[in-house]
N, C-alpha and C positions, 0 to 999 in steps of 0.2 A: 216597657222600658223606654226611656227617652234617649234621643241621640246625644252623643257627646258634643260639647261645645266646639264650634268651628275654630280652627287656627287662623282663618282668614276673615277679614272684614267683608261685608257684603260686596263692596267695590272690588276688593282683591279677588274674591271668589268669582265674580262676574268676568273679570279680565282673564283669569285662569281658564274658565270654561270657554270663553271666546277663543283663546289660544288653542285649546284642544280642537274646537270646531274648525279652525283655520288649518290645523295640521291634518285633519281628516279629509279636507277637500281633495277629491280625486286621488285618495290615498287609502281606501279601504279595500283590502284584498278579499275577494269573495270566492268561495268554493262550493259548488253544488254537490251535495252528498248523493243525489240521485243519478245525475248524468256525468259527473266529474268536470263539468265546465268550470273555468276559472276566469275572472274578470276583475277589474278595479272600478269601484264606485265612490261616490262622495258621502254615502251614508249607509248605515246598516238597515236591514229590513227590505232590501231590494230583492224581489223574487227572481229566480232563474228564468231564462227564456223558455225552458222546458215546462214551466209552470210550478215547479217545486218551490216550497218555502223552507225546505230542509237545507239551508245554506249556512255555511260557517263564515264568520266575518272576523277579520284580523286587521287592526290598524297597522299599515305598513311602516309608519314612523317608529314603531316599536322595535323594528329590526335594525341592527347596526349596519352602517355602510362599511364595506370592506374595501 
């Protein structure tokens, strides 16, 4: 099955992806499922200091400011 056509031009898609990357800088909440350590990083895939790769990643910008 092929992907549906994009609603964005290639340039618009590139700007949108750049905006998401900028929003994620120092803004990814990380939680280690092994040792419960929590920290903030700039990207997903960062392992915990305990060595675990069982880490949950949530973009902080998804949470509303109250």
